[in-house]
N, C-alpha and C positions, 0 to 999 in steps of 0.2 A: 261650219254646223254641222254637217254632214260627217264629216271625221268625229267628232266629238258621242253623236249617234251610235254609229258604227261600233266606238271604243267601247260605250254603254252596252249595248246588246252583247259583244265578243264578252264582257265580264259577266254579263248576264247567265250566258252559254257557260264560260269557263265553270262559274259557280256551279251552275248545275250536273255538269257531266264530272267535275272535279279534276281536269286535266292534268294537273302535275299529279292530284290524288296520293301525297305524301310519298313520294319516291317510285311508285309501281312504273317499272320500265321494259320494251322489247317485246315486240311480236309473240312470238310465244306465249306471254300473258296475257296478252289480249284476246288470243285466242280461244284460252283458259275462261272465256267470262271475267278477265278480273282476277280471278286467280294468281296470286303471288309468290306468297312467303313460305311456300314448300317446293321451289325449283330450284333445282340444283344443276345451278350451271352459271357460266359470268355474270351475267345479269342480274345475279345476287348481293353484288354491291349498291345495289339501290332497293332492291324488292325484299330482303332478307339478310344484314352482313352477316346473319351467325352463320348461314349454308357457305361463307368463304372458309371455317374451319376444316370442311372437304376436299378444297381443292387439291389437287396436288400437279398440277399443271398452268403456268399463267396462259391468260387469253385475254381478248378484246371483241366489241364490239359495235356497231352503229348504230342505229334505228333513228326513222323517220314515219310520224303518223299526220296522216291528213284530217282531220277529224270534220266528220262531215262535209267532205271535199272542199273546204275552205281555207285558202290558203294562211286567212289569217288566223287561224286557229290549230295551225301546223305545233308538232312536238319535236324536236329535233334531240338525239341526245348520243351521250357515247361513253362508253367504261371501258375499265382495263382491270385486272386482278393479280396479282404475285404472290404466290405464296413463300411464305418463310417457314426458317425450321417450328415454330411454336402456333403456324396460324396463317393469314393471307392478308394481305392487304390490298386496298381498292380505292381507283379514283373514278370519278363521275362527273360531266359535263352534260348541263340542262336546257334548252333554251325554250320559249313557247311563246308563242304571238308574233307580232309583226312590229315597223318602227312607232307607230304610233300609239301599242299598250305592247312588254316586252315583259316576260319574265325570264331570270337565271337562277342556275340554281349548281354551286358546285359544291360536290358533296368527297368526303375522305371517309373510309369506312375501315376495320379492323375487327376480322373475327377469325376465334380458336376453338379446340374442343374441349371440352370439360371434363370428359370420361367418355366409355365407351356411349358412342349414340348419341351423345347429349353436346352441343356447341351453343357458343354467345358468340352474339357481334353487337357493334356499335358504330353511330356515321354521326360524323358532324358536317354538318351541312352551311354555305353562305347562300343567304337567299335576297335575290336583289330584282326590285319590280320598278318599272319605271313607267309614265304615263305623259306624253307630249299635253302642249296645247296649255302648256301652263300650268299642268297638275305637277309635275317633280318628281322624285325617284326613291326609293324607300330602301333600306338596305340592314338585314338583321344574323343574326346565328340561332339556328336550332339543333336538334338532336334525335336520335332516332338510337332505342335499346329494343334487342331481337334475339329469340332463343330458338332451338332447336332440337326437337330429341325423335329419335329412329327407335319405336318402342321395342317393334320383332321385324321380321322382313317383310309384309304386308305393313301394318300399320308406323304413321308418323303425325308427330303433332308440332305446331309451331306457333308462334306469337310475335305481334311487336309491338311498340308504342313507337309514335312518330309526331314529333315535336312536341314533348310534355313539357316546356317549359314556355309554351305559348307565345311563341314571336311574335311580335309586335309588327300588321303590316302599316297601319296607319293611324296617326293620332285621332282623325276624325271616329266619333262613335268608339274609340280604343276597338278598332275592329284590327284580328290576328290573322298570322297564317295558321289552315287546316290544322287541328291537331286530332291524330285518329288511333284507335286500339283494333289490333287485327287479333284473330284467331282463327286458328287452322288445321285440319284438318285430311291426311291423304291416306288411299287404299289402293295399293298393288295386287290387282287378280293376276297377273302374271306377268310373265317377262314382257309381253307387248301391249298390256292394256292398265290402269292406271288411273285413277280420279282423286283431282284435287277439291278442295272448299275451302269456304273461308269465309266470316262475319267480320265486316269492316264496319265499324263505329265510330263516326264524326264526334264531337261532344256538340259542335250544333247543329244536328243532322238525323235522320232516323239512321237504322241499320242498313246495310246492304248485305247480302246473301250473296255467292259468288261461289259458282262451279264449274268445272270443266272436267271435259275427258279425252285422255290422248289416247291413240292405238297406234303402233308400230307395223303399217302394209309390208313392210319389206326391209333390210335393213338400211337403207339410203331414207324413207320416205316414212313420215309422221302426217296422221290426219288427226286435226283438233277440234272440239266445237266446246261451246260455254254458255252461259247465261249469267244475267244479273239483276237483281230486283229493284234498284234504285239510284238512277231512274233504270227502267226496263229494258236491257240491253242482251240482244241474243249475239252469238258469235262463232266462229268457225277459221279454221286457215290448216296451213301445212307445212313441214320443216324438210327440207332435203338437205343431206349431206353429201358433199364432196371434198371426203380426204380430210384435208384440216379446216374446211370452211362448212359451217351451217347458214344457210337461209332460211329464213322464218318470212310466212306472208299470212297476213289477217287481216278481218275484219270484224267489226263492231257495226250493229242495224238497229237504231230508233226507229218506231215505225210512225214517230213526228219530225225527227231530222233526217234522215235516210243514214247511209254507210260511212262509215270512218274505215279507211285501209290502212296500213301498217305494215313497213316491210323492213327487217333488222338481218342482218350482215355479220355473225360472227366468226373471229377466228381461232381455234387452238391447236399448237403445234403437237405433235404426236410425241409421247414420250421417250426418253432414252432409253434405252434399253442398257441393262444393267450390265 
């Protein structure tokens, strides 16, 4: 009975905070209030595959998030991206939960440029959810489609549709995996300061407005802060560059449930000299 009650509690919390949030990934995203679809890094494999079209060097990353300091609500992920002549491919592996309740997702992404400042990407996901105590498991396939546009040196736009096919989670009450639409606007104030914002709308929930600001204090150090409205979360973090490695540390804060620390480590080799 205790295990069943804990599982129900975890399901409630996971639904409340949208633990996989339709693919958002990485501590940088977490520090910026959950704003993700405008970030030009290798975590675009999940955040917005359209931005893979802007990569010119392969890279990889791993991330761990301990939501509300509960090991049962931990989120683990890894991504790798590699450019090719026409664009870039990416692979992501994600896991949420623990032995009694676990979600797994494997995503394959591709993005490429369509023209000057314009790119598009797609992602195909294999989803698996398993619950012990005789509840069984479910497997499904979903897809995402994203676009990105660099309007000028200061303004960028992005959009993504997540799980438009409404992949089925369970037969009971025709439960479905989350389907979202996200629209984002970014503004670069200077070489050191940039703002990202987005609106995320789940078809079964109210819209969530997210925004974050990133400041490059020195060449190797970034400070970040953000906020999201549904649920109300404030966030903060920083990033450190070590040659070919980048360490990102962040945490969001809910006034009722507490802190959710996250750490990401990324690797990108230096570009070869011509």
